[in-house]
C-alpha positions in Angstrom: 0.0 0.0 0.0 2.8 2.4 0.9 4.6 1.6 -2.4 1.4 2.3 -4.3 1.0 5.7 -2.5 4.6 6.6 -3.3 4.1 5.7 -7.0 0.9 7.8 -7.1 2.7 10.8 -5.6 5.6 10.3 -8.0 3.4 10.1 -11.0 1.5 13.1 -9.8 4.7 15.2 -9.6 5.9 14.0 -13.0 2.5 14.7 -14.5 2.5 18.2 -13.0 6.0 18.9 -14.4 5.0 17.6 -17.9 1.8 19.7 -17.8 3.9 22.8 -16.8 6.3 22.3 -19.7 3.4 21.8 -22.1 1.4 24.9 -21.0 4.4 27.2 -20.5 7.7 27.6 -22.4 10.9 26.1 -21.1 12.3 29.6 -20.3 9.2 30.6 -18.3 9.3 27.3 -16.2 13.1 27.8 -15.5 12.5 31.4 -14.5 9.8 30.3 -12.0 12.1 27.5 -10.6 15.1 29.9 -10.3 12.9 32.3 -8.3 11.5 29.8 -5.8 14.4 27.3 -5.5 16.4 29.1 -2.9 13.5 30.2 -0.7 12.2 26.6 -0.8 15.5 25.2 0.2 15.8 27.7 3.1 12.3 26.7 4.3 12.5 22.9 3.7 15.8 22.2 5.4 14.8 23.6 8.9 11.4 21.9 8.7 13.0 18.6 7.8 15.6 18.9 10.6 12.8 19.8 13.1 10.7 16.8 12.0 13.7 14.6 12.7 13.9 16.0 16.3 17.0 18.2 15.8 17.4 21.5 17.6 17.7 23.5 14.4 18.8 26.8 15.8 21.4 25.3 18.2 22.8 23.2 15.3 22.9 26.3 13.1 24.8 28.4 15.6 27.2 25.5 16.3 27.9 25.2 12.6 28.4 29.0 12.3 30.9 28.9 15.1 32.9 26.1 13.4 32.7 28.0 10.1 34.4 31.0 11.8 37.2 28.8 13.0 37.7 27.3 9.5 37.8 30.9 8.0 40.6 31.8 10.4 42.6 28.7 9.4 42.3 29.3 5.7 43.3 33.0 5.7 47.0 32.3 5.0 46.2 30.0 2.1 43.9 32.6 0.6 46.5 35.3 0.9 49.0 33.1 -0.8 46.7 32.1 -3.8 45.6 35.7 -4.3 49.2 36.9 -4.3 50.1 34.3 -6.8 47.2 35.2 -9.1 48.0 38.9 -8.8 51.6 38.3 -9.7 50.6 36.1 -12.7 48.4 38.8 -14.1 50.5 41.9 -13.3 53.7 40.4 -14.7 52.1 40.0 -18.1 52.7 36.2 -18.0 49.0 35.6 -18.8 49.1 37.9 -21.8 52.2 36.1 -23.2 50.7 32.7 -22.6 47.4 33.8 -24.3 49.4 35.1 -27.3 51.3 31.8 -27.6 48.2 29.6 -27.3 45.8 31.7 -29.4 47.0 30.3 -32.8 46.4 26.8 -31.6 43.0 27.4 -29.9 41.6 29.4 -32.8 41.9 26.2 -34.9 39.6 24.3 -32.6 37.0 27.1 -32.5 38.2 29.1 -29.5 39.0 32.7 -30.5 42.1 34.3 -29.1 40.0 36.7 -27.0 38.6 33.8 -25.0 42.0 32.3 -24.0 42.6 34.7 -21.0 39.2 33.5 -19.7 40.2 29.9 -20.0 43.5 30.5 -18.2 42.1 32.7 -15.5 39.1 30.5 -14.6 41.0 27.8 -12.7 42.8 30.5 -10.7 40.2 33.1 -9.8 36.4 33.2 -10.0 36.3 37.0 -9.7 39.1 37.4 -12.3 37.3 35.2 -14.7 34.1 37.0 -14.1 35.8 40.3 -14.9 37.2 39.0 -18.1 33.8 37.5 -19.1 32.0 40.7 -18.4 34.5 42.7 -20.5 34.1 40.2 -23.4 30.3 40.3 -23.2 30.3 44.1 -23.1 32.7 44.2 -26.1 31.2 41.5 -28.3 27.6 41.2 -27.0 25.8 38.5 -25.0 24.4 36.8 -28.1 27.7 36.7 -29.9 29.7 33.5 -30.3 32.3 34.7 -27.9 29.7 35.9 -25.4 28.0 32.5 -25.4 31.3 30.6 -25.3 32.6 32.4 -22.2 29.2 32.0 -20.5 29.2 28.2 -21.1 32.8 28.0 -20.0 32.1 29.9 -16.8 29.4 27.4 -15.9 31.3 24.2 -16.9 34.6 24.9 -15.1 35.7 25.7 -11.5 38.2 27.8 -9.7 40.5 24.8 -9.0 43.4 26.4 -7.3 41.2 28.6 -5.0 39.0 25.6 -4.1 42.0 23.3 -3.4 43.6 26.1 -1.3 40.5 26.6 0.8 39.5 22.9 1.3 42.9 21.4 1.9 44.0 24.4 3.9 41.0 24.2 6.2 41.9 20.6 7.2 45.7 21.2 7.1 46.4 18.7 4.2 49.7 19.4 2.5 49.9 16.3 0.2 47.0 16.8 -2.3 48.2 13.8 -4.4 46.0 13.4 -7.5 43.5 16.1 -6.6 45.2 18.9 -8.7 45.8 16.9 -11.9 42.2 15.4 -11.7 40.7 18.9 -11.1 42.7 20.5 -14.0 41.7 17.6 -16.3 38.0 18.3 -15.4 38.5 22.0 -16.2 40.1 21.1 -19.5 37.2 18.8 -20.3 34.8 21.6 -19.4 36.6 24.1 -21.7 36.6 21.6 -24.6 33.0 20.7 -24.0 32.1 24.4 -23.9 33.7 24.9 -27.4 32.1 21.8 -28.8 28.6 22.6 -27.5 28.8 26.2 -28.6 29.8 25.2 -32.1 27.0 22.6 -32.3 24.3 24.8 -30.8 25.3 28.3 -31.9 28.0 27.8 -34.5 
């Protein structure tokens, strides 16, 4: 009986979603979801915790206290990574590397203007966002370059920053395969962004 009820609820949810997609356009549905997603999560998590007998407020304050201690521990690692990123950009090394790589990347469908974004993204999210904003302002949001950098931004991660924060917070010095694996994932995201952009918008 319980399984039957679960199936009925599941089919009801699926039916509602299908009906929503039929009645409204995909963009309208996604806009509604993007508006209600975060408030729903904020409401559902405390309610779920309370239903399980947890003291939600006490657990929240305890987590916030631990978060403050973690923030203090990772400050030296953040200072080091930001200093390295600043030196890399200010020295002109990124411009030189972009100039060297642009003839190769242009052959696979990545314009030379996008190369600094691909190089900056694993290092700094704010730096990559700045480059992306500048490219979109120059070339337009609906241009090939604008769409490519937007997809690239969503399919890659700030690898060095993340590794510095997470490993620094737990005092791990030997990262072993984490860095090569993360950079490989970033490369896969960049290549996928180029391929998808060429297929969909090329």
